[in-house]
N, C-alpha and C positions, 0 to 999 in steps of 0.2 A: 472197206475204207483203207486207204493207203497210209503207210507209216508217215510219209511226209505231211499228209493232211492232219493227222493226229498231232504231230509235232507242231505244226503251224497253229493249231487250236490251243495247245498247251502253252506256247511261248508267251502270249499275252498274260496268262495267269501267273506264270513264274516271274515275269517282269514286274507286274503290279505288286507282287508280294515283297519285292525288294525296294519299294519306294520309301523315301524318307517320310517320317511321321513327325508332325509338329503338335505341340500342346502349349497352351497358355499356362504360365505359372499362376496358380490360384492361392489366395490367402487361406491359411488353416491355423486354428489355435491348437495348442497342445498344453497339457498339464506339466507344470514345472516340478511337481512333487511325485508323479507316478512314473513307473517304468513304461516307456512307450517308444515307438520308432524314432520320433524326432529327438527325444532325450538321448537315445542311443547314438544318433548321428552327431549331436552337439554336446558331448559330455564336458567339453572345456568351456562352453558358454552358459550352460544351465545354472551352475552355482551362483554366478554373478547376477544373472537375471532373477533368480529366486530371491537373493538377498535384496535386490532393489525393489522387487514387488512387495516383500515383507516390510521394507522401510515405508513404502507408500501406504500400506495398510495401517501403519502406526501413526501416520499423520492425521490431523483433523480432517474428517470427511473421507478418509481413505479406507475405512474398514470394509467397504464393499468391493474393493479392488481384488479381482480373482487372481490366483497364482497361476497365470497362464502366459505363455509365450506365443509369438506369431512367426510363422514361416510362410514363404511363398514356394509352392511345391508342385511337382508333377511326377508321373511314373511312366516308365516304358518297360516292355518285355524284351529280353534278349537271351536267346538260347536257354530257355527255362529259368532264367533269373529275372528278378524284379530289379529294375534300375530306377533309383529315386534321385531326383534333383531337388535339393533343399537350399533355399536362401533364407537365412535367419535375419530377423529385424533388429537384432542386437548388434551394437558396434558398427552401425552404418554411418557413412559420412555424407555430408551434403554434396550434391553434384553441381555446385556453382550457382545456386539459386534457381535451378529449373524445377518447377513444381512437379511433384510425383516421381522425381528421379533421385536415387540414392546409390552410393557405392556400398554394397553389403557383402558379407562373407557368404560363399556358396560352396556346397559340397555335393558331389555325386557319389552315391554308394550303390553297391550291389548286394542284394539279399538272396540267399539260397540256403535252404534248410536251416533257417534261423541264424545263420552266420552273416555278419555284416562286414563288408570290405570297402574301405574308402578308395574310390577310383580317381577322384580329382578333388582338389581343394583350391578354390580361387578366393583370395582375401578381399577382392574389390570388384565384384561384378556390378556393372551399371544396370540397375533394375528399375522398372516402373512399379511403384508401390501405391497402394491405396489402403485406407483404414478398413481392414478386413473385407475388402471388395464391397464396400457399402454401396447401396443402390444409387447414391448420388455420384459415385465415381464413374468416370468415363469408361465405357466398354470399348472405346476406340483406342485406348492406351493400354499397352500390355507388354510384358516380356514373354517371348516365345522361345521354348527350347525345342530343337529339332534333332531327332535321332536318325542317322543314316545307316541302315543295316549293311550296306555295301562297304562303307569305309569304317564302320564301327565308331563314328564320331558323334558327339553331342555338341551342337553349336547353338549360339544364342543370338537373338535379335530383339530390338525394342521397336514397337509399333506405335505410331502416333497418327491416327486417322489412316490415310492411304500411304503414309511414308514409313518405310521399313529400314531401320539402320542395323546392319549386321555388326556384331561385336567380334573382336579379334580372339577372345578366349574360346577354347574348346577343350573337351575332355574325351579321351579315347576309352571306349568300353571294351574290356577284355574278358 
């Protein structure tokens, strides 16, 4: 077998290994009282969230309110590191009356050997949200994060049916 033929066979494999990877941001609950990854990502947000949830528990009929927060998250792998995209549902702003769209704080962090490093912090990412991805929520609406290993960028888009709107914010993964 000639060297050129071997290289021709390997070229498609290396090209496909460098393709961009896209994931939908999915709802995830996390404990506001335990040490966990999301609490580590959002140490500035958790105290206020916990205070508000405890207040809700003290109101009539609120005793069963769990001390939980909600994030919309996904994970990528980059050079042996775990890259986590996390959008917290606290301090979100209305997106002008559009259902399921909010401007929310977003962070991208790198995890390696238990060490957490913030790579990007966007205070107002336009995201598609639903109540814990409830079954009645539309699966045709989502926020997508895309990691491009060639440019080392994470970009974002909102999808509504067949319409995809690319967002201007991006984060460089180093």
